[in-house]
N, C-alpha and C positions, 0 to 999 in steps of 0.2 A: 462676454470674457472678465474683463477684469472686476465689472462689478458681481459676479459670482465669485469669483475667487475672494474679493472682499468680505462676501455674506459667509464664506466658511472658514476664513478667520479670523472671525471676530473679536473671537478668546483672546488675542496676540493685539490687537489695536488699543491705542490708548482710548480709554471711555474710564467716565468718574463713576458708571455703576457697575464695571469690571469688579470682581472680585477675585482675592487671591486661587481660592477652587478653581476658578474659568480658566484661570493661567496652567495651573497645573494639570485639569483639565488634557488641554491643549497639548501641554508637553505630552502628557501619556497618548493621545491620540498619535500623535506624530513618529513619537516612538515606539508605538506597538505598530506602524502600520511598515513603519524602516526594516524594525527587528521583523516582521512576517513575514515580510518578501525577502531579507536575505536570508534567513532561518529556511522557510521554502524551499529557497535555491540551492541551498548547502544541506539538507536534508533531502531532498530531493535528485540532491549528485552522488550524492553519498550511498543512497540505497540503491540506485539506477547500480553503479560499480560494483555493489558487493552481490547483485543481486547476477549482473554480467562475470562476476569473480565466480561464483559457484555455480554459473552454468559450462563455465570453459573447465572448470576442474573435475565436473560429473564428465564431459565430454573427453580429456585426459584420463581418467580414470577405467572408461566402459571401451567395452573394445565386440566388433560383430566377431562370433566366431560360424562357421559351417557346423549345423548339426544336422540327425538322418533323424526321420521319425521314427520313433522305436515300436510303435503296434498303430491301431487304427484310431482314429479321433474321438474322445467323448461322444457317447452316446447323445443321442438328440441332434447332431451331424448334419442328420438328412432333411431335418425340419426349417434346415436356415436356410434360406436363398443361398444361391450359389455365384460366388465374384467376391467382393472384400470381405464375406465373414469371417469370424476369427472362433474358434471353440479348444476347449482344452486337448493337449496331447503328449503325450510321451515322447522326449527326445534324448538323444547320445550323442556326446562332443569328447572330443580329446582337447586339454587343453595344452600349453607350449610346455608344458612338462613332461606329456606324454601322459599325463592321467587322465583315464576316459569317466565321466561323469556321464547320469542321469539325471532326468527332472522333468517336472511336468509343465508348461508354457502356451501360451494361446500359437494354436499355429492358423492356418489358409482352410476351412472346412474342405473346400478342395482336393487336399494334399493325400497320398495316399501311403500306406505303409513304406519306410524305404526312401521318401524321396526326401532332397535337403531342404532345409530350412536355414533362416539366418538368425540367430538366437545372442543377443548381449549379454555380455559377463561381465563381471567387475574385478578388481587387480584381485580377488581370493579364489575367481572361477565360480563365482554363484553367479546364478542368473540375474540379471538387473532388466530392469523396465529401456530402454533406448534412450539413449541422449536426445533432449529438446532439438529441434530444430534451429536455425539460424531464425526464421521467422517467430519460434514460440518464443525463443530468448529475447528477441527485440521487443515483444509484445510484455513479458514479462518485465523487464527491464524498463519499459515505459510506466506500464501502469505502477510497476512499482513507487517508482522514482514520484510519481503523481501523486499516489495515499501520503507519501511520506510527507513530502511537500503540501499538500493538502494537511495532514494533520498537523505539523508544527506551526501551520498559519495559523489553524483554528485554534492549539494551543494559546500563542500569543494575544490573538485577537479574544479568545475568550477570555485570558487575563485583564487584558484593558479594559475588556466590557463589566466586569466583575469591581476593577476600579472603580469606573465610571460612576454603576451603582452605588457604591458606597460613597462616593461623593454626593451623589442626589439624596441620599438619604441623612447625609450630614446636613447640606443646605437648608433641606427640608426642615431638620431639627432647628438651625438658627436663624430661619423664617416663622416656625413658629413663634419662637423664643420672641424673636422680636415684633410678631405680630400681639403677643400679648401684651409685651409692654406697653404698645399704643394704642392697645385699649383702653380708653378713657372713660367708658361710661358702664363698666363696673358690672357688665353681666358680656357672657358671650353666648354668639348666635350657634345653632346646628346640634 
């Protein structure tokens, strides 16, 4: 284990062949890994918190309202299997201010005209999608945090890789220059 750590950190050890660019590269790698881990953690936590707050706000702004199916569900409902299938149908409901609204939404295919269905409305009284469940919110929070953390780490590590590529290019140029000075035969091969 100690030998492996020594091999991995060879750029930081005292060595007569060590160049300044080797030390710079070592510090770039160490800094990149520290920043990638810290940045991934911070970005993931901030994103997860933002997703959670958004889901909480949506839950606060939507309300379940009992509505009445105003007519037959849309044509083609009979072709759908009974059970959990949804079809388009007109519904009518009254908001908290006593105003009656009518709109189209997805209703169970087995619902008959006059049946009570639950619809979701926003603060303006317009139909909206139901709020995400706690499980959906947890999944979206975790997934959003993971994506943001991965993106932050990838950005930092990609920048470090770019810096290392430039250092390698500089070292190759220096090597070619030194090799040209050492070439005492006056002719180049290749």
